[in-house]
N, C-alpha and C positions, 0 to 999 in steps of 0.2 A: 504494500500500500504506500503510494507516494505521499510524502508530507507536502501539503500545498497551502500556501497563503496567498490570498488576493492582495495584490500590491500595486496599486495604481500610482506609480511614481515615475518621474523623469530622472533617469540616472545616466550620465555619460560614462563615468568610470567609478569603480569601487576599489579602494586601496586602503592603506594603513589607517587605523584609528576610526574607521567608519566615516571619516570626514576628510576625504582627499579628493579634490575635484579638478577638472580642467577649467581654467578661466574662460568664461564665455565671452564671445565677441560682443561689441556694442551694436545692437540691432539698428539703432537710428543712423549711426555713421555708416554701417555696412550697407544699409538700404540705398544710400547715395551712390554706391559703387557697383550695383548689380546690373547696370544696363548692358554691360559687355561681358558675356559669360566667358569668352576667350581670355579676357584680362583676369577674371577670377581664377581660371585654370592656370594661367601663367604664374600668378602669385602663389597658388598652391604648389606648383611644381618647384618653385624656389624653396618653399618650406620642406618639400620632400627631399630635395637635393641636400639640405642641411640635416636631414633625418630628424626633423622636429615633428614627429608624428602626432603628438598631442595638439600642437598648434595647427597642423595641416587638417587634422580631423575636425577641429572646431571651425576652421575656415570653411571647409566644404559643407559641413552641416548647417552653418548659418546661411550659406548661399542657397542650399536646397530648400531650406525653410522659407526664405524670403522671395525666391524667384517664382513667378507665376507658373501654374501647372502647364499651360500651353508651351511656354518656353522650355520647361523641363523635358518636354517630349520631342524637342528639336534635336538635331544631330549634336549640337553643342551641349545641350542639356544631358543627352545620353553620355557624352564624354565626361561631363561633370560628375554624374552619378557613378561612373566607373572609377574615377579618381577617388571619390568618397569611399567606395568599397575597398580599394587598395589601401588607402590611409587607415581605414578601420582594421584591416587585417594586420598591418604593420604595428599599429598601436596595441592591438590585443596580444600580438606575439610578444612585444616588449613587456607588456603588463604581466603576462603569465610567467615569463621566464625570469622575472624579478620577484616572483611570489614563492616564498619558501615552501608552502603547502603543495604547489604544483611541481616544484623541483623534487620534492620528496616522492611524489607520485611517479615521476619519471624513473626514479631509482628503484622503486619497489614493485611497480605494476608490470606484469608480463604482457606480451603482445596479445595473447588470447584473452586475458582479462580486459585489456584495453578494447578489444573487439566486442566483448560483452558490454562494456560501457557504451560504446558507439551504438550497439543494438538497442540498449535500454533508452538512450537518448532519442533515437529515431522512433521508437515505440511511443515515447512521451509526446513527440511532435505529432505523430500520426493520430494520437488519441485526443490531444488537448489544444493544438494550435488553432488559431481563429480561421485559417484557410486550409484547404487540403494541400498537403506538401507536394512540391514539385521535386521529385528525387533527382532529376537531371540537374536542376539549379543548385541543389545542396551539394552534389558531387562536384560540380564545376567550381563552386566557391571553395570547397575543400582542396581541390587540386591547385587552385590559384594560391591559397594559403600555404600549401606545402612548397610550392615553387618559391614563394617569398622566404619561407623558413630556411630552405636549403642554401640560400645565399646570405643569410643573416649570420653575423659573426657570433652573437651570443648563442644562437641555436647550435652553430657548429662547435663552439667551445664546449658547451654543456654536453653535447652528444659525441664529443671526442672524434671529430672529423675535420678535414680541411679540404673542402671541395673548391675547385676552380669554377668560374662562371660557366665554362664550356661543359664541365662534368655535370653540373647540376642541370644545365639546359638539356643535355642529351637524355637524361633519365626522365625529366618532365615531358619532353617531346614524345618519348615512347608512351608515357601514360596518356597524354592527350590523344595520340593517334589511336590508341585502343578505346579510349572513352567515347570519342565522337562517333564511333561506328555503331553504337548501340543506344537504344532508347530504354532507359531504366524506369520501370513501372511499379516496382514493389520494393519494400524495405529489404527483403532478402537479397534482391539483385544488387542493391546499393551496398549492403554489407559484404557480399562476395567480391564486389569490385574493390572495396577498400582493403580487404584481406590480400587480394592479388597485388594491388599497388604498393602496399607496405612491404610485401616480399620482394618486389622488383627493386624498390629503393634500398632495402637492406643488402641485396645481392650486389648491386652495382656501386653503392656508395659506402656501405658499412654503417649507415645510420640505423639505430635500433628500430625494430618494427613498431614498438610502443610509441616512439616520437612521431612517426608518420601517422599512425592511427589517431593520435590526439589532435593533430592538425586538422584531420577530416572531421573529428568530433566538434572542435571549436568552430570550424568553417561552416558546419551545418547550421548552427544556431545563428551565426552572424549573417547568413544568407537570407534569413527570414524577414527581418525588419530591423529598424534602428534600436529597438528596445529589447529585443530578445538576445540573450547572451549566455555563454557558459560561465559558471561561477566556480572558481577554485574553492577549496575548503575554507581558506581564510575569508574569501569574499562572501561565501554563504553565511559564515558566522557573522560578518559585519552587516549583511542585509537583515538578519534576524535581530541584531543589536539595534539597528535603525527602527525596526518595528517595535521593539520593546522600549526604546527610548533611553537605552544606556549601553555603555561599552567599556571595555578595559583599555586604558590608554593614558595619554597625557592631558586630554581635554583641550585639544586644539583642532582647528580646521586649517588645512594646508592647500596651497596651490604651487605647482612647479613654476619656477621663475628663474630663467638663466641657469646659473650654477648653484642655486640654493633652493630651499623650500620656504616660500613666503607664508608667514602666519596670517591667515585671513580672518580668523576669529579665535578668541580665547573664551572658553566656557567658564563662567563665574564660579569661583570656589573650587575649581579643579586643580590638579597638581601643577600644571603650567602657570595658572593664575597665581597660585601661592608662591611659585618660584620667581615671580616678577616678570614673566614673559608677557609682552603686549602685542596687540594687533599691529602689523607692519614690521615687526622684527623678522629676522631671517635665520633659519637653521642652516649652518654651513658645515657642521660636522656631526656625525653620529657614531658614537663609540670609537672615536679617533680617526674615522675615515671621512675625508673631505667629500662633500656633496658634488664638488666639481670633478671628482674622479669616478664616483659611482653614479648611476642614473638616479633621477628623482624617484622613480618607482622602487628601486632597490633601497634607497635611503629611507623611504617611507616604510618599507617592509621591515627594515632594521629597527624601527621605532616600536614595532609590535612586540608583544611578550606576555608572559603570564602575569596575573595580578600579584602585586607586592614585589615584583622584581624591579631592578633599576636600569636606567639607560643614561649614558653621558651624552649630552648634546652641546654643541658649540653654537651659541646664539649671538647674532650681531644686531646691535641697535645702533644704526648709523655706522660709524667706524669702530665702535667699541665691541670687542669680542669677550663674551663670558662663557666659561665652561661650567655647566651645571649637571649635577647628578639628580635625576628626578625619578621618583617612584611611580610605576604604573599602577593606577587604581581604577576601580569601577566608577565611571562618571555618569551622572544623570544628565541627560540632554533635555532641556525644557522645550516643549512644543508651543507653549504660550508664554509670551514675553511682554514686557513694557505695559503692564496693566495699570491703568490709572485714569484720572480725570484730566484731560489735556486742555480744557477750556472751562475755567471755574465760572465764568459769567453765564455761559450757555449750558454748563454742566454736561459737556460732551465726554462720554466714556470712550476709552480706547483700549484695544488689545491686538496684539500681533500673533498670528499663527504661523510659525516657521515651517512646520511640517505636520502631517496627519499621522500620528503614531498611536500606539495602543492606549495611551493615557489622555489623548487630546480632548475627547468628549468630556471627560471628568474635569480636566484642567479648564476648559472653556466654561463649564457650568460653575465651577468654583469662582472663576474670574467674574462672571456675570453677577453672582450674588455679592461679591466684594464691591463691585462698581455700584450695584443697587444700594448697598449700605452707605456708600459715599455720596449718594444723591444723583446718580446718573439719570438724565432725562432723554438722551439720545446716544446712539452708539456707533462707533467706527470699528469695523473688523478689517484688519490689514493682512492680506495674503500676498502682498508683493514679494517676489523672490521665492515663493513657496513652491518647491518642485513637485509636491504631491504627497503620497503616502498611502495609508490604508483606505480602501474604498469605504468600508463600513463606518470608519470614524468620520469621514467627510459627510456621509449620509446622516449620521447621528447629530453632527453639529448643525447641518442644514435644518434638521427636524426641530431644533430648538426655536427656530424662527418661522417655520411654515406649519400652518394648522392642519392642512389636509392636501391630498393629491400626490402625484408622482414627483419624486425628487430626481431620480435618474433611472434610465433603462439601459441594460447591457444586452448585447446580442453577439452570439458567437456561432461557430459551426456546430458545436455540441448543444443539445437542448438544455443541459444543466447550466450553460452559461447565459441563457436567456432569462433575465430577471427584471422585475419592476420593483424598485425600492420606493416605498410610500411614507408619507408623513403621518404623524399621530398628533391629535389635538392636545392630548395631555402633556403638560409641561412646556407649552409654547410661550415664548417671551413676546409680548406685544410692545416692543420698544422700537421707536423710529430708528431705522438701520441704514448704514452706508457700508459698502464693501469696496476696499481699494485693491486694484489689480494692476499688473504691468506685464511686459512681454516675457517675464520669467515665471509668471504664475502658471503652473502647469498641472494637468492631470486631476488629482483629487481636489486641488484648489479650484479648478475649473468646474468640477461637479458642484461644489459649494456655490461659487459665484453665479453659475448658470441657473441653478435652481432658485436662488434669491431673485435674480432678474426676471426669470420667466413667470414666477408667481407674483411679482410686483410687491413683494414685502420689504423691499429696500432698493436703494439706488446703487448701481455699480459705477465706480469712478476710476479713471486712470487711462491705461493703454489697453489695446486688444491683447488678450492673454496668448499664451504660447501656442495652443492648438494641438495638444497631445491627448487625443481622445480615445485612448485604448487602455485596457486593463491587463495587467500581467499577473500570472501565477508563478509563485516560487515553488519549484519541485526539487525536493531532496532526492538525490540518486542513491540507489542501494549498492551498486557495484563498488564505488569508491566514495571517499568523503568529498563530495562535490555536489553541485546542483545546477539547475538551469532556470533562467527567467524567460518565460514564454508569454507572448501576447495571446490571450485566450478569448478576448471579446473587445468590441468597441462600445463606447457609451454615448448616449443621446440625452440631451436636456429634456425637461418636461414638455417643451414645444416641439419635440422630435427633431431638433437641430443637431446634426453631427458636429461634434467638437473637433474631431480630427482634421487638421489642416485649416480649420476656420477660426478656432479660438472663441472666446466670449467677447463680444463687443460691449464696451462700457456704455451706460446711459449718458454719462457725462465724460466725454473724451477730453483728455488734457494734452495739449500740444507741447511736446518737449523739444521742439526744433532748435531752441536756443541753449540746450543743456550743455553743449560743448564749449560755450564761452566761459573762460575761466577768469577773465578780468574785464573791467569796463573802464573807459577813459574818464578822467576827471577834468574839470575846467582849467586846471593849472598845467595840463599836459601829462600828468602822471597817470597811474593806473591803480585801481582798487581791486584786489582779488575777491572773487565771488565764492560763495560757499560751494564746496565740491558736491554737496548733497542737495543742490538747488532743485534737481529734478524730483527728488523725494519730497521736498517741501512744497513744490508746485502741486503735486498730486494730493498731498495731505491738506494743503490749504483749500483746494477744491473740494476735498472730502468734508472739511469742516463746514464750508458753506452749504453743501448738500445736506449735511446732518441738521443744520439749523432749519433749512427749508423743510426737511422731513418732519422735524419736531413741530413746526408751525402748522403744517398740513394736518398732522395728527390732532393738534389742538382744535383746529377748525372743524374737523370731522366730528370730534366729540361734542363740540358746541351745537353743531347742526343736529346730531343725534339726540341731544337733550332737549331740543325745542318741541 
C-alpha cells in the first residue's frame, strides 16, 4: 500500500533543511523581454555554457510561464521547451548526485533491485497520474537523461568511469537506433527496454547497471510535467517535514548565490537565530570546506544531520567572517505570521499565511480569535509568496469565511481523484475580508483566493496569481527509501474556472510597473533611495483601502437590513 499525501504545492527544488530554493526571476522585468523567444534561448544557452543549471532552469521556466500559448506552439516555442527539458535534466542530475541518500542508494542497490524500483514507479504512474502515460515519451526522456549523465563529470567520478565524448555518443546512438524502431505500448515493454539499455551501457562503458536504470527512473517522472519528480530519501523526508511544519536543521532558508549560500530567511528562535545569523548573511564554509569548491547542493547537503549533532559553518556578514558551531535541532516553521492590528483607526486585522501545512487551519483560527479580542472590524489575509501546501488545509481555511457551496473541485483520470470540496455554515466568520495575492501565490493559495473571489465574500487585491492549478500526491516507494511526487488531478474554482495556466485575477489589480525604480531625483539634483519593498507596500496599501470599503459596505448592508 503506497503512502500518499495530497500536496498541492509549487516546488522547484527540494534540498537541505527543507528550505532550499532557486531564486525566482522577477516576472515584471522578465515580461518586458519575452517578445523575442530566440533572445530568451540565446540567454539560456549562455547560462548552460556556464553550467549554471539552476539559473538556466529558472530562466526557461519563467519564459514558458509568461509566453502566450500560441507562441509556445511555434517552432521557436518548441525549441524553448526542449531547452527547458534539458536544463531540468541537468539540474536534477546535479541535485541527486549531491544528495547523500541517493549516493548511498547507488552503492547498495543492485541492478535488479533498481529495475524493481523502475517497475514500481511506472506502476504508480500508470495507476495515479492525471493523464494516461505515454511510454515512448518516458523512455525518450530517460535516454536523453542518460546521455547527459554519461558526459557529466560528477556522474563519471561517482560511477568510476572516464568516458570521452565520442565513447558516450557511440553507446547512446546505439540505444537511440534501437529505441526508435519500436512503439512501446505497455509498462512491461518499457521495463524490458531499460533492462537491455542498462546492459549495453555496462558492457560498452563499465558504468554500473544501477546508475543507468536510475537515470531512466528519474527521467520518467520529469517527462510528465513540471511538478512531478523523483524524490530521494532525504527529499521525501523534507516534503513530509514541510507538511508537518517542522524539520531538523539550523532554521534557515537558503538560496544558491555565486560561490556561497545566501541566507534568505532566519526562523525566529531557531539555532541560527540564536547564533546571531541574519537574513542577507552568506554561508561560505561548511565543516571546513569552502562553498566555492563544492557545489551549492553539496554544501546544503552537508548542513543536514541528525538532531542534536553539530555543524561548523563559516558565515560572512559583509566582509566579516565568523566560524560558528551550531547544533541541529527540530525547528517549528510557522505557517501564520505577523498577526496583529495594522491600522488602529480603522481596526484592520492582518495575518500572513506563508504556506498551507498541517497546522494552518488551527493557526488561522487561533489568529482570528486573537484579532477579534483586539477589536478587529475588518481583515486582510496575505498569501503573497505562498507556494501552496496541503489541499485540505486550504479548503478548511476557505471554509472559515464561506457559508455554503463549492470551495474547489478536483478532476483526474482516476474516479477517486474527482472530488467536490464544500463549505459548512458552522463556524463561518462574517468579517469584511480582503485577500492579497501576487505572481508567486500558487496552488493551495490559489484555491483559497479563488474561492473567496468566486463566492464574493471578500475582495482579492494585488497581481494575477501564479497559475499552478494541479494537485500532487506524494507516494512513498517500497523498493527503496525514496518517493515520487505525481500530478494526480487538476483543480477548478467554484465558477468552474481552470486555474492552471490562468491564475486568479484580482478584483483590484495593483500596477507594479514602477517597482524597479530604486531612487527618485530631488530638487537639488540628488537622489533619495526608495524602499526596496515598495511593491509590497503598494499592494498592502491597496488592500487597506479595500478593507475599509468592505467594512463600510458591510455596515450599510446591516443598516438596510435593520430598516
